[in-house]
FIZADREN-499240 format. One record per residue: residue in one letter; x, y, z of N, C-alpha, C in turn. Coordinates in pm, whole numbers, padded with zeros to 5 digits, always signed. Each point is the difference from the previous one (the first is absolute). Layout:
BEGIN
AXYZXYZXYZ...
This chain:
BEGIN
M+00083-00116+00000-00083+00116+00000+00089+00125+00000R-00041+00098-00079+00077+00124-00005-00025+00082+00126L+00109+00047+00061-00009+00080+00122+00003+00150-00028F+00085+00041-00095+00017+00143-00028+00068+00019-00134T-00018+00119-00056+00080+00051-00111+00031+00144+00036E+00130+00034+00001+00041+00131+00050+00124+00049-00075L+00004+00131-00028+00121+00063-00052+00096+00016+00117V+00108-00079+00003+00090-00002+00117+00132+00072-00026F+00026+00039-00125+00125+00068-00031-00030+00099-00112D+00026+00128+00024-00025+00104-00100+00104+00109+00024Q+00118-00019-00061+00112+00090+00027+00085+00021-00124V+00072+00110+00000+00109+00019-00095+00125-00051+00070V+00063-00100-00059+00121-00061+00057+00119+00055-00077R+00104+00042+00075+00120+00055-00062+00123-00070+00056G+00096-00022-00085+00127-00056+00044+00011-00148-00031S+00124-00042-00013+00030-00137-00039+00034-00086+00121N-00052-00121+00003+00032-00101+00101-00037+00041+00143I-00106+00079+00014-00051+00040+00130-00145-00050+00007E-00026-00094+00091-00136-00054+00009-00091+00097+00074V-00111+00033-00062-00103+00085+00059-00120-00090+00029V-00048+00003+00124-00109-00090+00039-00132+00077+00012S-00107-00075-00005-00134+00057+00013-00016+00067+00136P-00090+00097+00011-00021+00067+00128-00042-00097+00110A+00043+00028+00122-00027-00087+00115-00149-00019+00026Q-00083+00094-00044-00144-00013+00022-00058-00125-00067F+00073-00061-00096-00048-00119-00070+00059-00130+00054N+00090+00007+00098+00065-00121+00052-00101-00103+00049D-00096+00044+00080-00100-00093+00054-00088-00057-00111L-00043+00085-00090-00084-00044-00112+00069-00108-00082L+00126+00022-00035+00074-00097-00082+00032-00128+00077G-00011+00005+00132+00020-00119+00081-00126-00082+00021R-00115+00053-00037-00127-00070+00021-00024-00113-00099A+00063+00007-00115-00031-00094-00107+00087-00125+00007Y-00056-00109-00046+00077-00122-00016+00079+00007-00131D-00066+00047-00105+00063+00019-00131-00023+00144-00043L+00096+00056-00075-00012+00136-00052+00020-00001-00151V-00071+00091-00066+00023+00025-00142+00031+00148-00014Y+00117+00030-00056+00043+00138-00019-00015+00040-00146E-00056+00119-00023-00001+00059-00134+00095+00119+00004I+00102-00005-00085+00107+00099-00001-00016+00086-00125E+00007+00132+00019-00019+00092-00111+00106+00110+00005V+00067+00022-00111+00094+00112-00015-00037+00071-00129E-00036+00128+00010-00038+00077-00118+00103+00105-00037E+00086+00035+00095+00104+00100-00025+00132-00051+00056A+00107+00010-00079+00133-00039+00048+00103+00083-00075S+00113+00023+00067+00111+00072-00063+00131-00059+00048G+00107+00045-00060+00133-00051+00033+00052-00083-00116T+00121-00052+00017+00062-00083-00102-00026-00146+00033T-00065-00069-00093-00038-00142+00013-00063-00033+00136P-00110+00070+00036-00064-00027+00128-00064-00139+00003T+00008-00064+00116-00063-00130+00024-00075+00006+00133I-00089-00097+00020-00074-00008+00126+00002-00143+00052S+00013-00011+00132-00014-00127+00071-00102+00022+00111V-00085-00101+00023-00105+00009+00102+00000-00130+00079R-00015+00011+00134-00010-00121+00082-00091+00024+00120H-00050-00109+00053-00080+00005+00122+00093-00025+00118L-00020+00075+00107+00075-00019+00124-00101-00030+00110H+00040-00083+00097-00093-00030+00108+00071-00013+00133S-00083+00011+00107+00051-00001+00137-00114-00037+00093N+00033-00055+00114-00100-00020+00105+00013+00106+00108S+00122+00043+00028+00023+00096+00108-00007+00145-00045G+00026+00025-00128+00007+00136-00050+00134+00066+00026K+00092-00072+00065+00131+00056+00032+00099-00016-00115G-00028-00091-00087+00084-00023-00117-00079-00079-00102F+00007+00039-00124-00074-00067-00106+00097-00083-00085V-00044-00119-00035+00080-00091-00082-00060-00002-00141G+00085+00019-00098-00047+00001-00138-00008-00138-00060L-00105-00024-00073-00015-00124-00076+00063+00021-00138P+00014-00106-00080+00057+00018-00134-00079+00103-00080N+00070+00070-00087-00062+00106-00079-00117-00051-00082L-00106+00079+00000-00113-00024-00089+00035+00046-00141V+00074+00108-00007+00048+00058-00126+00147+00031+00022S+00087-00046-00089+00145+00018+00016+00060+00078-00115A+00042+00122+00027+00074+00084-00095-00064+00003-00139V-00130+00026-00002-00073+00010-00126+00023+00139-00059S+00030+00006-00127+00026+00126-00067-00124+00088-00003L+00020+00129+00026-00106+00098-00011+00017+00083-00127G+00063-00059-00100+00024+00069-00127-00126+00023-00080T-00099-00087+00014-00127+00014-00068-00109+00019+00104L-00064+00115-00006-00105+00032+00098-00134+00013-00071P-00110-00025+00066-00009-00035+00141+00042-00145+00023Y+00050-00025+00120+00032-00137+00044-00110-00043+00094R-00058-00116-00026-00101-00056+00089+00023-00149+00011D-00014-00051+00122+00016-00144+00023-00083-00038+00122V-00043-00124+00003-00073-00054+00114+00076-00123+00048K+00034-00003+00127+00079-00109+00058-00064-00049+00128A+00005-00129+00024-00056-00060+00121+00109-00029+00101Q-00029+00027+00126+00086-00036+00113-00078-00099+00085P+00028-00130-00016-00075-00099+00076+00043-00003+00147G-00094-00041+00091+00029-00014+00143+00089-00120+00021L+00043-00020+00113-00023+00051+00133+00080+00129+00020L-00067+00104+00050+00063+00129+00018-00009+00042+00145G+00091+00090+00039+00000+00051+00137-00122+00087+00028G-00018+00036+00126-00114+00078+00045+00001+00145-00044L+00114+00050-00047+00014+00135-00053+00067-00010-00137G-00033+00091-00090+00060-00006-00133+00034+00137-00054Q+00092+00000-00094+00038+00120-00075+00028-00042-00143V-00005+00095-00089+00048-00023-00136+00118+00095-00020G+00110-00052-00056+00120+00079-00020+00030+00019-00148V+00043+00121-00036+00031+00035-00138+00144+00049-00007T+00075-00054-00094+00138+00042-00023+00017+00030-00148L+00059+00115-00030+00032+00035-00138+00146-00027-00027G+00031-00030-00124+00138-00016-00044+00026+00092-00118G+00124+00007-00042+00038+00088-00110+00076+00120+00053T+00020+00098-00086+00073+00121+00036-00100+00113+00023T+00002+00058+00118-00091+00106+00044-00146-00029-00037P-00051-00117+00041-00138-00034-00036-00101+00073+00087S-00116+00020-00057-00115+00056+00069-00123-00060-00065A-00101-00036+00081-00121-00057-00057-00119+00024+00092R-00115+00025-00059-00126+00009+00074-00057-00141+00005V-00010-00057+00121-00040-00139+00018-00129-00006+00080R-00094-00078-00050-00124-00028+00073-00015-00151+00009I-00036-00048+00119-00019-00144+00020-00130-00021+00077W-00088-00078-00060-00123-00041+00066+00022-00142+00052A-00058-00030+00116+00007-00133+00057-00142-00052+00022T-00020-00125-00037-00123-00071+00034+00038-00115+00090G-00063-00006+00117+00027-00105+00096-00110-00105-00003W+00041-00126+00010-00091-00114-00005+00016-00086+00124S-00109-00054+00047+00004-00097+00111-00020-00139-00057R+00022-00102+00084-00022-00138-00044-00109-00061+00083
């Protein structure tokens, strides 16, 4: 059963190899689901050969988040808009985040990520 669909990341990300995570206000929401489906959208990007990587991070304590394997790994943002839908299957921790990392030289991108959470 679907629990929620929410825009959990809506930011301009700047810089290479610096992970930017979703706002803390969504940690509990992203931890409620057994399975998650992320829709990733980039409509604006700049820099030399910009790429994007996206992953789910989870935690039970909230004191440190552990990243799971990338949902999207260094995908080129040379052709826009970029849109993809990726599933993050459970078992997941009680709190969650989505992390975005850009690659390339002086990259910048407007990134939006919607999450749909599912129960079993």
